LODO-669726 format. One record per residue (C-alpha): residue in one letter; z, x, y. Coordinates in steps of 0.02 Angstrom, whole numbers, plus 32768, in hexadecimal, padded with zeros to 4 digits. Each point is the difference from the previous one (the first is absolute). Last residue first. Example, Ala and Ser with C-alpha at 12.3 -4.5 7.8 and 13.67 -1.06 7.14 Angstrom:
# residues 2
s816582AC7FCB
a80217FBB7F54
This chain:
# residues 451
gC3645DD2BFB8
a7F627FD28060
i8019800880BD
k80077F538050
y80BE8006800D
s7FEE809D806B
p7FC67F9C8097
n7FBA80858076
a80017F91809C
l805C7F59800C
n7FC77F9C8099
e7F987F8B7F96
l80A27FC67FB1
g802F7FB580A6
s802F7F527FC8
v805B7FA77F71
v8039809B7FA1
q80657FC37F6B
i80B0802B7FC8
s80377FAD7F5F
e80917FBC7F9A
i807E806F8059
v809A7FDB7F95
d80B67FE4802D
g806B807A7F9E
v806580438092
k80147F708079
l7F927FB48089
d80507F808071
a800080758097
l7F42800C7FF0
f7FFB7F458023
d8009802180BA
e7F5780577FFA
n7FA87F5B7FD5
q7F6680338062
t7FE0809F8064
v804680887F8B
y7FDC80A0805F
g7F9980997FDE
f7FED80BD7FEF
v80AB804B802B
a801180B57FCC
y80B2803D7FF2
r805880808070
g7FBD7FD880AC
d805E7F5B8009
l807E7FFD7F70
i809B804E8049
n80177F83808D
s7FEA801880BB
n7F42800C7FF5
s7FEA7F45800E
p809D7F9A800E
t808B800D7F7E
l80837F7A801A
e7F8C7F918066
s7F7D80057F78
e80677FA27F80
k7FD0803C7F55
l7FA07FE17F5E
l7F87808E7FE1
w7F767FF07F81
f7FE7808B7F83
i7F74805B7FA6
q7FF980757F6D
s7F4F80347FD3
s7FEA80B88030
a8068804C8088
s802E80B97FE8
n7FBA804C809F
d80A080098065
e8067804F7F77
f80BD80038017
e80257F467FFE
d7F7F7FD97F78
r7F8B7F788036
a7FF67F43801D
m7F6D7FBD8060
a80187F798084
m7FF87F458021
t805D7FB08090
g80427F5A7FBC
f80777FD4808F
a7FA680528091
n803780998060
f7FE180967F8F
p7F7980418076
l7F4380087FE9
k7FBD805B8099
t809580787FFC
q804E802A80A5
a801D80BA801D
k80A9802B8049
y8035807F7F7B
l7F57804E7FE9
g804180A97FC5
l7F8180077F73
e808B7FFF7F7D
e804C7F6A8056
l7F587FA87FFD
t7FFC80187F45
s7F7E80777FBB
g7F687FF97F8D
y7F847FA7806F
f80027FCA80B3
p7F917F6B8022
l7F677FF68072
k7FDC7FD680B5
e80AC802A8041
g804E7FA88096
e80787F967F98
v802A804C7F5A
t7FA97FFA7F57
i805B80337F61
e7FBB80387F57
l806980557F7B
p7F8080467F89
i7FC47FAA7F62
t8028801C7F4B
r7F9C7FDB7F61
t8061802F7F66
k7F93805D7F86
e7F917FCA7F71
t7F6C8033806E
s7F897F6D7FE9
p808D7F917FBE
d805F801380A4
i80B87FF27FD6
f80507F938084
g80B38029802C
e80AE80287FC1
a7FC480387F56
p808380017F76
g7FCF7F5A7FB4
e7FE17F57804B
p7FB17FFF80AD
d8065800B80A2
g7FA77F8E807B
t808C7F90803D
q807C7FF08092
v80577F7A8064
v806A804E8089
f80A57FE8805B
g80467F6A7FA5
d800980627F5D
a7F5E7FD37FA8
r7FBD808C7F93
q7F8B80007F6E
i7F977F64801E
e7FA17FF07F5D
m7F4C80317FDD
g7F8B7F7E7FB6
d7F72802D8074
y802E809C8064
f7F7980757FBB
h7F787F7A8004
r7F84808E801A
e7FC77FA4809D
v80B48001803B
l800A80BB7FDF
d7F67801E806F
v80497F8F8086
f80A180677FFC
n7FA780AA800C
g7F967FC08090
a809B7FC3805E
t805080AA7FF3
v7F6280638026
p7FC77F8F808F
a80AC7FF28054
n7FE47FD680B8
y7F577FAB7FF9
g801E7FD67F49
d807D7F79802B
l80297F917F6C
v80247F468021
i80707FB07F7B
r80057F497FCA
f80917FDA7F8B
v7FE17F7B7F7D
c809C7FB17FB5
d803D7FC87F56
t808B7F997FB1
l80807FF0808A
t809E7F958006
p806680317F65
n7FC480B48005
d800680577F58
k7F4E803D7FE4
f7FA67FF780A6
k7F46801D7FE7
v7FA98060808A
k7F507FEB8042
m7FC880888076
d7F6D7FD18070
v7FA580918053
t7FB0801880AB
a7F9A80978032
r7FED8064809E
g7F8F808C8039
k7FC7809D7FAA
l806A7FF07F63
l7FEC80A97FAE
p7FFD802A7F46
m800880BF7FFD
s7F68806C801B
q8021801480BB
y80B1803F7FE9
e7FE680BD800D
e7F7D7FE38088
p80747FAF807C
v7FD87F48801D
e7F797FED8082
y80227F87808F
p7FEA7F518048
f7FC17F9B7F6A
g7F7A7F8B803E
d7FF87FAE80AB
v80AB7FB08019
m7FF07F788085
d7FE37F797F7D
e80B180247FC4
e803F7FD280AC
v7FA27F5C7FFE
g80477FD67F56
g80AF8027803B
v7FEA7F8D8094
y7FBF7F767F8E
q809480187F8D
l80707FFB8099
l7FB97F57802E
e80227FBB7F50
k80B4803E8002
q801B7FAE80AB
k7FBC7F5B7FBA
e807E80087F70
a808F802A8073
v7FDC7F7A8083
g7FF47F627F96
d80BC7FE97FE9
r801C800080BE
n7F917F688018
r80247FDD80B7
d7F567FA9800E
e7FDA80748091
v802A80947F91
i7F8E7FC67F73
q7F767FE28082
q801180B2803E
l7FF8803B7F4E
e7F5A7FA77FE8
d7FBC804E809F
m803680A97FBF
g7FA77FDC7F5D
a7F5D7FDD805B
e800D80A78059
l802A805B7F5E
k7F717FAB7FA2
g7F88803B8085
l804980AF7FF6
l7FE77FFB7F45
e7F477FDA8015
v7FF1808E807D
g804C80777F7F
h7F8A7FC57F79
d7F68801B806F
k804180AB8037
k801F80467F53
s7F6C80797FF2
e800F802E80B7
a80BA80267FF2
l805E7F94807A
g80468053809E
s7F7E7FB38072
v80397F557FC7
i80B58026802E
l7FCE804880A8
a7F9C7F628026
k80907F927FC8
g80818054806E
q801D7F80808A
k7FF07F667F92
l8060804C7F71
a808E803F8070
r800B7F568054
s800B7FAA7F57
a808480797FC4
q806C7FE9809B
r7FED7F437FFC
l803480007F4A
n809C8069801D
r80317F8B808E
e7FE57F697F8F
v806B804E7F7B
s808B80168080
d7FFB7F49802B
l7FF07FD27F49
a80A680537FD9
k80597F77805E
v7FC67F8E7F71
g8098802F7F99
a805980A57FF9
v7FB480A08044
k7FC8806F7F71
l7F517FBA8018
s7FE9806E8097
e801A809B7F97
t7F727FCF7F8B
i7F957FCF8096
d800780B88030
e7F7680237F81
l7F867F958066
p803C805A809C
k7FD780AA7FB1
q7F557FD97FB5
v7FA37FCE809B
e8033809D805D
r7FD780647F63
i7F517FB98006
a7FE7804380B0
k804F80AA7FDF
n7F7C80327F82
n802B80A27FA9
i7FDF7FEA7F47
p803780577F61
l805F7F6B7FBA
a80BB801B7FEE
y802A7F848088
r7FB37F747F9D
l805580347F5E
l80AC80068053
a7FE07F56804C
g7FD57FB37F57
p809680507FAF
d80787FB28080
k809380748020
i7FD3805280A4
p809B805F8030
p80717FC9808F
g800280798093
s801080B88028
i80A6801E7FA6
l7FCA80947F97
v7FA880578091
s809B7FF8806E
l8060803D7F6A
d7F9F80A08005
p7FA280227F5D
l8063803C7F6B
v7FEC80987F92
p8012808E807C
n7FCC80A57FAE
a806380897FAC
a80987F8E7FF1
y7FFC7FCD7F49
a80BD80137FE2
n805B809C7FC4
s801B804180AF
s80587F5D8032
w7FA37F7A805E
d80317FD080B3
l7F9A7F65802B
a7FEE7FCA80B6
p800F7F688071
v80587F8A7F85
g7FD97F50803E
t80827FAE7F90
v7F9A7F867F98
l7F548051800A
g804780AF7FED
v806F7FD27F6D
a7F717FB17FA1
l7F85808B802C
a8078808A7FCE
i80267FA57F5D
s7F4A7FEB7FD7
i7FDA80B78022
a809480347F95
c7FC17F967F70
e7F5880528010
k804980AC7FFA
i80707FD57F6D
s7F667FD07F9E
f7FDA7F587FB0
s80037FE97F44
k7F7F801B7F77
g7FF97FCC7F4A
k7F677F918013
l7F9480238097
f801C7FB580AB
s80738077805B
f80517FB58098
p80317F6F7F92
v80B07FDA8040
q80677FDA7F65
r80547F59801B
n80A47FA68019
q80538083806D
i7FB280A3803C
q808280858021
c7FD8808F8075
k809E80608029
i8029802E80B0
p80B380078040
l80157FA680A9
p80288069809A
s7F5F7FC58057
s7FB28046809D
s7FB480A27FBC
l7FDB7FCB7F4E
t803C80977FA3
g7FCA80457F57
f7FA07F9A7F81
q805B80127F5A
k80BA7FF2801D
h800A7FAC80A9
s801D7F517FBD
i7FA67F588022
s7FEF7F5B7FA5
f7F547FB38009
r7FBA7F527FE7
t7F457FE77FEA
r7FB97F56802C
n7F727FDC7F88
t80577F677FB9
p80467FFD7F52
i7FA67F897F88
s80737F7E7FB3
p7FF27F93809A
s7F477FE87FD6
i7F89801A808D
f7F707F848010
k80657F767FAF
s7FAA7F6A7FB3
p806D7F677FFD
t806D7FDC7F68
a80227F4A7FD0
p7F477FD47FEC
s7FE080887F82
a7F507FEE7FBE
s7FAD80AB8009
h7FBB803B80A5
h7F528041801C
c7FD98076808D
s7F6E7FD58071
l7F7480648051
i7FC77FC280A8
a7F437FFE8011
a7FAF807A8075
m7FB27FB8809D
């Protein structure tokens, strides 16, 4: 089981550590409305004027850019629709009405979003084994069960556990048959640990030890995730020819990012663990790992921290990205987005531009600490080195009903210490980013090329 990374606090006994400082505005956007710019909203007489209070909404993630009117209008329409149940949108002739922009509201409100980064990564694996998913789901549901106060939660936890145990017993043969041949021994070993761990969790429940449940649940889900990864037999598709010579992450990798807090009275430094998903974003994740191995981010400051995103990656000087010394030009990568039901990513276009308004992204902007590439607002293939982590409440903008999913390339999630991202300020320093596993999955590493 992976070790838990810690964040170090400076001596300040009178002031407890705060995950989200009151001085940082929340990610709730407030709108005032006037009809001047966006035409008519069919069931509302209110005037529409988009006014963002307390923060600049970072729908464009390169310096000197701002969000577009179109995107603001989309967000307004969604917000009003979700609150009032508006059945239709009546845009003026000057608005962007050539194609529908929003999915049906019935699609938007289809259930609570998955916010846990570990769960998002498990569901994003390129596997199709129903038996292991039936073990996974009730173990994940323990999180909801623990929201019940006191020891009463343990009754619900026990039901979750019985369901998972029964699913494992009934589906074990199918799970084992789904393991890649080269990884079968390891997968079977993990299944043994999973069974033993379930027995241990049962004892924790019988002892009425509520405090011991969450840590054991996390351990069991790590075993489940490991089994699922052992079902992936090699990289599942060919990257398009025009991108095959780029650095590609053909699988997953884990990095540790150590950050030094400069002016925080309660925090001195923190290590954030990040899992990068090359199955669904091989070009994007490969580009990042290649830059990490070049030590591109080491010593770089946090350049934006506004309560909505934390962003860095803009090098000193006029360049807005990484200048490849072998070409003396800025290295850019294409926009890369994988959706449910597709075997390989879409490249070079947003999902809106492709007309895929209801497509579900494999790596959604759901989790606090979702990691994505910044790019120029009006150029889909302009990403280079600038990265950002999203700080948000998923219930406000569930998957594919916000203006980020399908427009920016997600390629990983912060899986440990993500809450401390909210404490980062402009000027805090990334001391180092190091690959701790998965470097062998990097193909075409340009950092090894002389010059």
